[in-house]
N, CA, C and O atoms as a CHARMM CRD file, in Angstrom:
* protein
*
  196
    1    1 MET  N    -30.90900  -5.73100  30.18300 PROA 1      0.00000
    2    1 MET  CA   -31.36900  -5.38800  28.86000 PROA 1      0.00000
    3    1 MET  C    -31.93300  -6.71800  28.26100 PROA 1      0.00000
    4    1 MET  O    -31.30500  -7.77000  28.37800 PROA 1      0.00000
    5    2 ALA  N    -33.05000  -6.64800  27.66200 PROA 2      0.00000
    6    2 ALA  CA   -33.66800  -7.84700  27.04000 PROA 2      0.00000
    7    2 ALA  C    -33.11300  -8.04200  25.68100 PROA 2      0.00000
    8    2 ALA  O    -32.74900  -7.09300  24.98700 PROA 2      0.00000
    9    3 ARG  N    -33.05000  -9.29000  25.30400 PROA 3      0.00000
   10    3 ARG  CA   -32.66300  -9.66500  23.90800 PROA 3      0.00000
   11    3 ARG  C    -33.81700 -10.35800  23.20300 PROA 3      0.00000
   12    3 ARG  O    -34.67100 -10.95700  23.85500 PROA 3      0.00000
   13    4 GLN  N    -33.85000 -10.28500  21.90900 PROA 4      0.00000
   14    4 GLN  CA   -34.84700 -10.97800  21.15800 PROA 4      0.00000
   15    4 GLN  C    -34.23500 -12.06500  20.35700 PROA 4      0.00000
   16    4 GLN  O    -33.14800 -11.90500  19.80200 PROA 4      0.00000
   17    5 TYR  N    -34.89900 -13.14600  20.28800 PROA 5      0.00000
   18    5 TYR  CA   -34.46800 -14.30400  19.55300 PROA 5      0.00000
   19    5 TYR  C    -35.60700 -14.73900  18.64400 PROA 5      0.00000
   20    5 TYR  O    -36.77500 -14.45800  18.91200 PROA 5      0.00000
   21    6 SER  N    -35.25900 -15.41400  17.58700 PROA 6      0.00000
   22    6 SER  CA   -36.22800 -15.99100  16.65700 PROA 6      0.00000
   23    6 SER  C    -36.11900 -17.49800  16.71100 PROA 6      0.00000
   24    6 SER  O    -35.01000 -18.03100  16.73300 PROA 6      0.00000
   25    7 LEU  N    -37.22500 -18.19200  16.73400 PROA 7      0.00000
   26    7 LEU  CA   -37.24600 -19.62700  16.92700 PROA 7      0.00000
   27    7 LEU  C    -38.06300 -20.27500  15.80900 PROA 7      0.00000
   28    7 LEU  O    -39.19000 -19.86200  15.53400 PROA 7      0.00000
   29    8 VAL  N    -37.50400 -21.25800  15.18800 PROA 8      0.00000
   30    8 VAL  CA   -38.28200 -22.04000  14.19200 PROA 8      0.00000
   31    8 VAL  C    -38.32400 -23.47600  14.74000 PROA 8      0.00000
   32    8 VAL  O    -37.29500 -24.03800  15.11400 PROA 8      0.00000
   33    9 CYS  N    -39.51900 -24.05000  14.77900 PROA 9      0.00000
   34    9 CYS  CA   -39.66800 -25.45100  15.28900 PROA 9      0.00000
   35    9 CYS  C    -40.67600 -26.18500  14.42800 PROA 9      0.00000
   36    9 CYS  O    -41.42100 -25.59300  13.64700 PROA 9      0.00000
   37   10 GLU  N    -40.67100 -27.46100  14.59600 PROA 10     0.00000
   38   10 GLU  CA   -41.59900 -28.36400  13.86700 PROA 10     0.00000
   39   10 GLU  C    -43.02800 -28.10000  14.33000 PROA 10     0.00000
   40   10 GLU  O    -43.27100 -27.59700  15.42700 PROA 10     0.00000
   41   11 ASP  N    -43.93600 -28.44900  13.47600 PROA 11     0.00000
   42   11 ASP  CA   -45.35500 -28.20200  13.81100 PROA 11     0.00000
   43   11 ASP  C    -45.80900 -28.87700  15.12000 PROA 11     0.00000
   44   11 ASP  O    -46.59700 -28.31200  15.87800 PROA 11     0.00000
   45   12 ASP  N    -45.31100 -30.06300  15.36000 PROA 12     0.00000
   46   12 ASP  CA   -45.73500 -30.76400  16.58600 PROA 12     0.00000
   47   12 ASP  C    -45.28100 -30.05800  17.85000 PROA 12     0.00000
   48   12 ASP  O    -45.99400 -30.06000  18.85400 PROA 12     0.00000
   49   13 ILE  N    -44.07600 -29.44000  17.81000 PROA 13     0.00000
   50   13 ILE  CA   -43.57600 -28.67400  18.94900 PROA 13     0.00000
   51   13 ILE  C    -44.44300 -27.38200  19.13600 PROA 13     0.00000
   52   13 ILE  O    -44.80800 -26.99900  20.24800 PROA 13     0.00000
   53   14 GLY  N    -44.74000 -26.75100  17.98400 PROA 14     0.00000
   54   14 GLY  CA   -45.62300 -25.56700  18.03300 PROA 14     0.00000
   55   14 GLY  C    -46.95300 -25.88200  18.61700 PROA 14     0.00000
   56   14 GLY  O    -47.47500 -25.09500  19.40700 PROA 14     0.00000
   57   15 GLU  N    -47.51900 -26.97400  18.27400 PROA 15     0.00000
   58   15 GLU  CA   -48.81900 -27.37100  18.86000 PROA 15     0.00000
   59   15 GLU  C    -48.74200 -27.61300  20.32400 PROA 15     0.00000
   60   15 GLU  O    -49.67700 -27.26100  21.04400 PROA 15     0.00000
   61   16 ARG  N    -47.62600 -28.22500  20.83500 PROA 16     0.00000
   62   16 ARG  CA   -47.47100 -28.45000  22.23500 PROA 16     0.00000
   63   16 ARG  C    -47.34100 -27.15300  22.96500 PROA 16     0.00000
   64   16 ARG  O    -47.89200 -27.00600  24.05500 PROA 16     0.00000
   65   17 VAL  N    -46.61600 -26.18000  22.39300 PROA 17     0.00000
   66   17 VAL  CA   -46.45200 -24.87300  22.99900 PROA 17     0.00000
   67   17 VAL  C    -47.81600 -24.19000  23.04900 PROA 17     0.00000
   68   17 VAL  O    -48.15600 -23.59000  24.06800 PROA 17     0.00000
   69   18 ARG  N    -48.61300 -24.26700  21.96900 PROA 18     0.00000
   70   18 ARG  CA   -49.88000 -23.63400  21.93300 PROA 18     0.00000
   71   18 ARG  C    -50.83600 -24.25500  22.95700 PROA 18     0.00000
   72   18 ARG  O    -51.62100 -23.55400  23.59600 PROA 18     0.00000
   73   19 ALA  N    -50.75600 -25.56400  23.09800 PROA 19     0.00000
   74   19 ALA  CA   -51.65500 -26.27100  24.05900 PROA 19     0.00000
   75   19 ALA  C    -51.28400 -25.82600  25.49600 PROA 19     0.00000
   76   19 ALA  O    -52.16800 -25.57400  26.31500 PROA 19     0.00000
   77   20 LEU  N    -49.98600 -25.73400  25.78700 PROA 20     0.00000
   78   20 LEU  CA   -49.62200 -25.29800  27.12900 PROA 20     0.00000
   79   20 LEU  C    -50.09100 -23.87200  27.39300 PROA 20     0.00000
   80   20 LEU  O    -50.55400 -23.57000  28.49300 PROA 20     0.00000
   81   21 ALA  N    -49.98000 -23.01300  26.42400 PROA 21     0.00000
   82   21 ALA  CA   -50.37900 -21.62400  26.50800 PROA 21     0.00000
   83   21 ALA  C    -51.93900 -21.55000  26.85000 PROA 21     0.00000
   84   21 ALA  O    -52.37800 -20.79600  27.71800 PROA 21     0.00000
   85   22 ARG  N    -52.68500 -22.35500  26.12700 PROA 22     0.00000
   86   22 ARG  CA   -54.14400 -22.37200  26.37600 PROA 22     0.00000
   87   22 ARG  C    -54.44200 -22.93200  27.73900 PROA 22     0.00000
   88   22 ARG  O    -55.29100 -22.40300  28.45600 PROA 22     0.00000
   89   23 GLU  N    -53.74800 -24.01000  28.11800 PROA 23     0.00000
   90   23 GLU  CA   -54.03100 -24.64900  29.40500 PROA 23     0.00000
   91   23 GLU  C    -53.78300 -23.71500  30.56800 PROA 23     0.00000
   92   23 GLU  O    -54.52300 -23.72700  31.55100 PROA 23     0.00000
   93   24 TYR  N    -52.75400 -22.91200  30.45900 PROA 24     0.00000
   94   24 TYR  CA   -52.30000 -22.10900  31.59800 PROA 24     0.00000
   95   24 TYR  C    -52.66800 -20.56500  31.45300 PROA 24     0.00000
   96   24 TYR  O    -52.32800 -19.73100  32.29200 PROA 24     0.00000
   97   25 GLY  N    -53.36200 -20.28400  30.36100 PROA 25     0.00000
   98   25 GLY  CA   -53.75800 -18.92100  30.17400 PROA 25     0.00000
   99   25 GLY  C    -52.61200 -17.96800  29.90700 PROA 25     0.00000
  100   25 GLY  O    -52.64300 -16.81400  30.33500 PROA 25     0.00000
  101   26 LEU  N    -51.59500 -18.45100  29.19800 PROA 26     0.00000
  102   26 LEU  CA   -50.40100 -17.66200  28.92300 PROA 26     0.00000
  103   26 LEU  C    -50.30200 -17.42100  27.40900 PROA 26     0.00000
  104   26 LEU  O    -50.99500 -18.04700  26.60600 PROA 26     0.00000
  105   27 THR  N    -49.41600 -16.49200  27.06300 PROA 27     0.00000
  106   27 THR  CA   -49.11800 -16.32700  25.64500 PROA 27     0.00000
  107   27 THR  C    -48.05300 -17.44700  25.24800 PROA 27     0.00000
  108   27 THR  O    -47.36100 -18.00100  26.10100 PROA 27     0.00000
  109   28 GLU  N    -47.98100 -17.71700  23.97900 PROA 28     0.00000
  110   28 GLU  CA   -47.00500 -18.67700  23.50200 PROA 28     0.00000
  111   28 GLU  C    -45.58500 -18.18300  23.82600 PROA 28     0.00000
  112   28 GLU  O    -44.68900 -18.97300  24.12300 PROA 28     0.00000
  113   29 GLU  N    -45.40900 -16.86900  23.76100 PROA 29     0.00000
  114   29 GLU  CA   -44.07700 -16.27900  24.05700 PROA 29     0.00000
  115   29 GLU  C    -43.70100 -16.57900  25.52100 PROA 29     0.00000
  116   29 GLU  O    -42.56200 -16.94400  25.81500 PROA 29     0.00000
  117   30 GLU  N    -44.61600 -16.42800  26.37700 PROA 30     0.00000
  118   30 GLU  CA   -44.38600 -16.66100  27.82600 PROA 30     0.00000
  119   30 GLU  C    -44.07900 -18.12600  28.07200 PROA 30     0.00000
  120   30 GLU  O    -43.18400 -18.46200  28.84700 PROA 30     0.00000
  121   31 VAL  N    -44.82700 -18.99500  27.40800 PROA 31     0.00000
  122   31 VAL  CA   -44.55400 -20.46500  27.53900 PROA 31     0.00000
  123   31 VAL  C    -43.10100 -20.76000  27.12200 PROA 31     0.00000
  124   31 VAL  O    -42.37600 -21.47900  27.81000 PROA 31     0.00000
  125   32 LEU  N    -42.69600 -20.18200  25.97300 PROA 32     0.00000
  126   32 LEU  CA   -41.31200 -20.42400  25.45700 PROA 32     0.00000
  127   32 LEU  C    -40.27500 -19.86500  26.44300 PROA 32     0.00000
  128   32 LEU  O    -39.22400 -20.45500  26.69300 PROA 32     0.00000
  129   33 ARG  N    -40.64400 -18.65500  27.00500 PROA 33     0.00000
  130   33 ARG  CA   -39.69000 -18.06300  27.92700 PROA 33     0.00000
  131   33 ARG  C    -39.44700 -18.94400  29.13900 PROA 33     0.00000
  132   33 ARG  O    -38.31800 -19.14900  29.58300 PROA 33     0.00000
  133   34 GLN  N    -40.58700 -19.47000  29.66700 PROA 34     0.00000
  134   34 GLN  CA   -40.50800 -20.34500  30.81300 PROA 34     0.00000
  135   34 GLN  C    -39.80600 -21.69700  30.51100 PROA 34     0.00000
  136   34 GLN  O    -39.05400 -22.21300  31.33800 PROA 34     0.00000
  137   35 LEU  N    -40.06500 -22.24000  29.33600 PROA 35     0.00000
  138   35 LEU  CA   -39.40300 -23.51400  28.96900 PROA 35     0.00000
  139   35 LEU  C    -37.90400 -23.31200  28.81700 PROA 35     0.00000
  140   35 LEU  O    -37.11800 -24.14300  29.27200 PROA 35     0.00000
  141   36 ILE  N    -37.50700 -22.23800  28.19500 PROA 36     0.00000
  142   36 ILE  CA   -36.08800 -21.95500  28.08500 PROA 36     0.00000
  143   36 ILE  C    -35.44500 -21.71300  29.46300 PROA 36     0.00000
  144   36 ILE  O    -34.35200 -22.21200  29.73200 PROA 36     0.00000
  145   37 GLN  N    -36.10100 -20.97200  30.30600 PROA 37     0.00000
  146   37 GLN  CA   -35.58500 -20.74800  31.65700 PROA 37     0.00000
  147   37 GLN  C    -35.40900 -22.07400  32.40800 PROA 37     0.00000
  148   37 GLN  O    -34.34900 -22.33200  32.97900 PROA 37     0.00000
  149   38 ARG  N    -36.37900 -22.85300  32.40600 PROA 38     0.00000
  150   38 ARG  CA   -36.38100 -24.19800  33.06200 PROA 38     0.00000
  151   38 ARG  C    -35.32300 -25.07000  32.48400 PROA 38     0.00000
  152   38 ARG  O    -34.60500 -25.72100  33.24200 PROA 38     0.00000
  153   39 GLY  N    -35.17400 -25.12900  31.16300 PROA 39     0.00000
  154   39 GLY  CA   -34.12000 -25.90300  30.54000 PROA 39     0.00000
  155   39 GLY  C    -32.70500 -25.46400  30.91700 PROA 39     0.00000
  156   39 GLY  O    -31.82100 -26.29900  31.10700 PROA 39     0.00000
  157   40 LEU  N    -32.49200 -24.13200  31.02400 PROA 40     0.00000
  158   40 LEU  CA   -31.22500 -23.62100  31.39500 PROA 40     0.00000
  159   40 LEU  C    -30.88300 -23.95000  32.84000 PROA 40     0.00000
  160   40 LEU  O    -29.74900 -24.31700  33.14800 PROA 40     0.00000
  161   41 GLU  N    -31.86300 -23.81900  33.72300 PROA 41     0.00000
  162   41 GLU  CA   -31.73800 -24.16700  35.11600 PROA 41     0.00000
  163   41 GLU  C    -31.37800 -25.64500  35.29900 PROA 41     0.00000
  164   41 GLU  O    -30.50900 -25.99600  36.09700 PROA 41     0.00000
  165   42 GLN  N    -32.05600 -26.48200  34.55300 PROA 42     0.00000
  166   42 GLN  CA   -31.81700 -27.94700  34.64900 PROA 42     0.00000
  167   42 GLN  C    -30.39000 -28.26800  34.11200 PROA 42     0.00000
  168   42 GLN  O    -29.66800 -29.05400  34.72400 PROA 42     0.00000
  169   43 THR  N    -30.00100 -27.67300  33.00100 PROA 43     0.00000
  170   43 THR  CA   -28.67800 -27.93600  32.46200 PROA 43     0.00000
  171   43 THR  C    -27.59900 -27.46900  33.40200 PROA 43     0.00000
  172   43 THR  O    -26.59300 -28.16100  33.55900 PROA 43     0.00000
  173   44 GLU  N    -27.76100 -26.33400  34.03000 PROA 44     0.00000
  174   44 GLU  CA   -26.77200 -25.85000  34.98800 PROA 44     0.00000
  175   44 GLU  C    -26.68500 -26.75100  36.22800 PROA 44     0.00000
  176   44 GLU  O    -25.59900 -26.99400  36.75400 PROA 44     0.00000
  177   45 ALA  N    -27.87300 -27.25500  36.69900 PROA 45     0.00000
  178   45 ALA  CA   -27.84300 -28.11300  37.84200 PROA 45     0.00000
  179   45 ALA  C    -27.14400 -29.47800  37.49600 PROA 45     0.00000
  180   45 ALA  O    -26.42000 -30.02700  38.32600 PROA 45     0.00000
  181   46 GLU  N    -27.36600 -29.98500  36.31900 PROA 46     0.00000
  182   46 GLU  CA   -26.71200 -31.21600  35.90500 PROA 46     0.00000
  183   46 GLU  C    -25.17500 -31.02300  35.78300 PROA 46     0.00000
  184   46 GLU  O    -24.40700 -31.92800  36.10700 PROA 46     0.00000
  185   47 ARG  N    -24.74500 -29.83200  35.31300 PROA 47     0.00000
  186   47 ARG  CA   -23.33400 -29.56200  35.25400 PROA 47     0.00000
  187   47 ARG  C    -22.63100 -29.57800  36.63400 PROA 47     0.00000
  188   47 ARG  O    -21.49000 -30.01600  36.78500 PROA 47     0.00000
  189   48 ARG  N    -23.37000 -29.08300  37.60200 PROA 48     0.00000
  190   48 ARG  CA   -22.80200 -28.98400  38.93700 PROA 48     0.00000
  191   48 ARG  C    -22.71400 -30.32400  39.66900 PROA 48     0.00000
  192   48 ARG  O    -21.93000 -30.49300  40.60300 PROA 48     0.00000
  193   49 SER  N    -23.53300 -31.26000  39.22200 PROA 49     0.00000
  194   49 SER  CA   -23.54000 -32.56300  39.98000 PROA 49     0.00000
  195   49 SER  C    -22.67200 -33.61900  39.32300 PROA 49     0.00000
  196   49 SER  O    -22.57500 -34.73900  39.82500 PROA 49     0.00000
């Protein structure tokens, strides 16, 4: 089951997300989804080491 979250960020972060979306032909939502996934994976890997 999918969950929905709301995110508020500074303008500079929003611009970086928008730039990544344009560069890779993704939606901003997909960029955020991938960034969160990557961040969680990295955090879990650091905990194990």
